[in-house]
C-alpha positions as a printed Julia matrix, in Angstrom:
239×3 Matrix{Float64}:
   0.0    0.0     0.0
   1.25   3.49   -0.85
   2.47   5.37    2.23
   0.83   8.56    3.44
   3.69  10.84    2.4
   3.3    9.72   -1.21
  -0.48   9.93   -1.03
  -0.46  13.52    0.23
   2.13  14.45   -2.38
  -0.18  13.09   -5.08
  -3.23  14.79   -3.58
  -1.67  18.23   -3.27
   0.66  18.26   -6.28
  -0.37  15.54   -8.72
  -3.11  17.37  -10.61
  -1.15  20.55  -11.39
  -0.28  20.72  -15.1
   0.08  24.4   -16.05
   3.89  24.19  -16.1
   4.23  20.98  -18.12
   4.27  22.56  -21.61
   7.23  24.74  -20.59
   9.21  21.79  -19.25
   8.51  19.93  -22.52
   9.75  22.9   -24.54
  12.94  23.22  -22.48
  13.57  19.46  -22.65
  13.39  19.56  -26.44
  15.66  22.59  -26.53
  18.35  21.36  -24.13
  18.33  17.62  -24.67
  19.0   15.07  -21.98
  19.67  13.86  -19.49
  17.26  16.0   -17.47
  17.51  16.29  -13.69
  14.44  17.2   -11.64
  15.08  18.46   -8.12
  12.47  17.52   -5.53
  10.77  15.14   -7.94
   8.42  13.6    -5.37
   6.2   10.91   -6.86
   6.97  12.06  -10.4
   4.43  14.58  -11.65
   7.03  16.24  -13.91
   9.59  13.44  -14.26
   7.04  10.9   -15.48
   5.49  13.39  -17.88
   8.85  13.97  -19.57
   9.89  10.31  -19.49
   6.65   9.3   -21.2
   7.66  11.62  -24.04
  10.96   9.86  -24.54
  13.29  12.01  -22.46
  15.95  10.56  -20.2
  15.17  11.82  -16.7
  16.8   11.63  -13.27
  14.48  12.28  -10.35
  16.19  13.57   -7.21
  14.52  13.66   -3.82
  15.56  13.1    -0.21
  12.39  11.13    0.66
  12.93   7.43   -0.01
   9.21   6.63    0.14
   8.43   9.07   -2.67
  11.3    7.72   -4.78
  10.11   4.14   -4.35
   6.66   5.1    -5.64
   8.24   6.93   -8.57
  10.46   3.94   -9.35
   7.42   1.67   -9.55
   5.59   4.09  -11.81
   8.63   4.51  -14.07
   8.89   0.81  -14.95
  10.18   0.48  -18.51
  10.94   4.19  -18.99
  14.28   6.04  -19.18
  13.85   7.36  -15.65
  16.22   6.78  -12.76
  16.02   8.03   -9.18
  18.63   9.51   -6.87
  18.15   9.89   -3.14
  19.98  13.07   -2.22
  19.54  16.55   -0.81
  19.14  19.29   -3.41
  21.67  21.36   -1.44
  24.44  18.78   -1.75
  24.5   16.23   -4.56
  26.75  14.87   -7.3
  25.91  13.16  -10.57
  27.82  10.47  -12.42
  27.48  12.43  -15.66
  26.55  16.04  -16.48
  23.05  16.93  -17.61
  21.69  19.42  -20.11
  18.76  20.66  -18.04
  17.97  20.93  -14.33
  14.39  21.64  -13.32
  13.37  23.1    -9.96
   9.56  23.18  -10.26
   6.94  24.0    -7.66
   9.07  26.7    -6.0
  11.63  24.22   -4.76
  14.32  26.87   -4.26
  11.87  28.85   -2.12
  11.46  25.92    0.25
  15.07  26.5     1.28
  14.95  28.95    4.17
  17.8   31.31    3.37
  20.43  32.51    0.92
  23.11  30.2     2.3
  21.1   27.08    1.52
  20.05  28.43   -1.9
  23.71  29.02   -2.72
  24.56  25.46   -1.73
  21.88  24.19   -4.09
  22.95  26.49   -6.93
  26.58  25.39   -6.55
  25.58  21.73   -6.8
  23.47  22.5    -9.87
  26.36  24.36  -11.54
  28.58  21.29  -11.08
  25.86  18.99  -12.46
  25.24  20.97  -15.67
  27.32  20.58  -18.79
  28.57  23.82  -20.4
  25.61  25.64  -21.96
  23.13  23.65  -19.86
  20.17  25.34  -18.18
  18.62  25.53  -14.75
  14.92  26.42  -14.82
  13.65  27.47  -11.39
  10.06  28.39  -10.57
   9.48  31.18   -8.07
   6.73  33.44   -6.74
   8.11  36.94   -6.22
   5.09  38.03   -4.2
   1.56  36.9    -3.42
  -1.02  38.42   -5.8
  -3.68  40.68   -4.39
  -6.82  38.94   -3.18
  -9.81  39.12   -5.5
 -13.5   38.29   -5.22
 -13.11  34.74   -6.52
 -14.79  32.02   -4.45
 -12.57  29.98   -2.13
 -10.81  27.02   -3.79
 -12.22  23.53   -3.67
 -10.16  20.91   -1.85
  -7.8   18.56   -3.67
  -9.27  15.06   -3.33
  -8.07  11.55   -4.14
  -9.35   8.04   -3.35
  -6.81   5.32   -2.53
  -7.78   1.77   -1.54
 -11.17   2.88   -0.27
  -9.77   5.81    1.7
 -10.7    9.35    0.66
  -8.01  12.0     1.14
  -8.84  15.7     0.99
  -6.56  18.74    1.32
  -8.0   22.24    1.53
  -5.88  25.4     1.29
  -7.25  27.58    4.06
  -4.75  30.45    4.16
  -1.76  31.99    2.42
  -0.35  34.31    5.06
   2.16  36.88    3.83
   4.94  37.81    6.25
   8.32  39.52    5.93
  10.16  37.62    3.2
   7.85  34.62    3.15
   4.45  33.18    2.35
   3.03  30.59    4.75
   0.57  28.24    3.05
  -1.71  26.46    5.49
  -3.79  23.45    4.55
  -6.26  21.23    6.36
  -5.91  17.56    5.57
  -8.79  15.09    6.0
  -8.68  11.32    5.62
 -11.86   9.23    5.65
 -11.48   5.48    6.11
 -13.6    2.92    4.21
 -15.65   2.62    7.43
 -16.34   6.36    7.46
 -13.97   7.35   10.26
 -12.57  10.87    9.84
  -9.11  12.08   10.84
  -7.89  15.65   10.48
  -4.52  17.35   10.66
  -3.12  20.78    9.73
  -0.23  21.17    7.31
   2.0   24.2     6.8
   4.55  25.07    4.11
   6.82  28.11    4.28
   7.89  29.7     0.98
  10.75  32.22    1.12
  10.09  35.13   -1.25
  12.7   37.15   -3.14
  12.95  38.97   -6.48
  14.1   37.12   -9.59
  17.02  39.55   -9.79
  18.23  38.34   -6.39
  18.26  34.73   -7.57
  20.08  35.72  -10.76
  22.76  37.55   -8.76
  23.21  34.6    -6.4
  23.51  32.24   -9.36
  26.16  34.35  -11.09
  28.4   33.9    -8.05
  28.57  30.13   -8.79
  28.94  30.39  -12.57
  25.33  30.45  -13.73
  24.42  33.45  -15.87
  20.89  34.81  -16.47
  19.33  33.33  -19.61
  15.82  34.77  -19.59
  12.54  34.46  -17.73
   9.25  32.75  -18.56
   5.8   33.04  -17.02
   3.42  30.28  -16.02
  -0.14  31.57  -16.1
  -2.38  31.24  -13.05
  -5.18  28.68  -12.96
  -8.42  28.62  -11.01
  -6.65  26.83   -8.17
  -3.06  28.08   -8.43
  -1.32  31.44   -8.61
   0.92  32.23  -11.54
   4.67  31.74  -11.34
   7.87  33.1   -12.82
  10.5   30.73  -14.19
  14.08  32.0   -13.98
  16.46  30.5   -16.56
  20.14  30.26  -15.65
  22.87  28.98  -17.98
  26.19  27.43  -17.11
  29.07  29.09  -18.91
  31.91  27.27  -20.64
């Protein structure tokens, strides 16, 4: 049976698809292998592997990687258990993806620099890092509150509702309420909180230049009914 960490990852992240066309475009442009940081259960990695790309999925959670490995059966997709702040690859890659604001889950500049330095070593000359960020939370509008993300697994129903995105100095705190209903109808509930460090794209570009990654453009991912829009910062390794 799939563990709860993988289930919640699927519930809260699995249905998001607004960024996938951009990752496809960059994969075609850069060629493989492609490294995804914080791959989880494979939302992005599997999408690219199904389209014939050679992908390496990196995550520090063994449970998530085991689920991804099972789902990747027969595809050119390998997994690597490592921390995004300190990793090494056996061979250089042409593209590193940091979707879903992965760099903003690192709490400070020191840890971002550690990650960027590892990425610079992993890229071949001319290779790209594509990192998704939110510079700031958009202003609230009159839209109705979002519906919960829901998934059924082995008779259990899992539901995750975003209840607040609190903006503080240099961060956004996303709070969710998780519900799990057993096949017998028993309900359990727990809060979940994710802290996202916010900073301008120019700050990330300056930090990246210090480790040999130069700015190579920016792309936008449009908002959806359930998700805010994002900015993708492209950074290229020099010769």
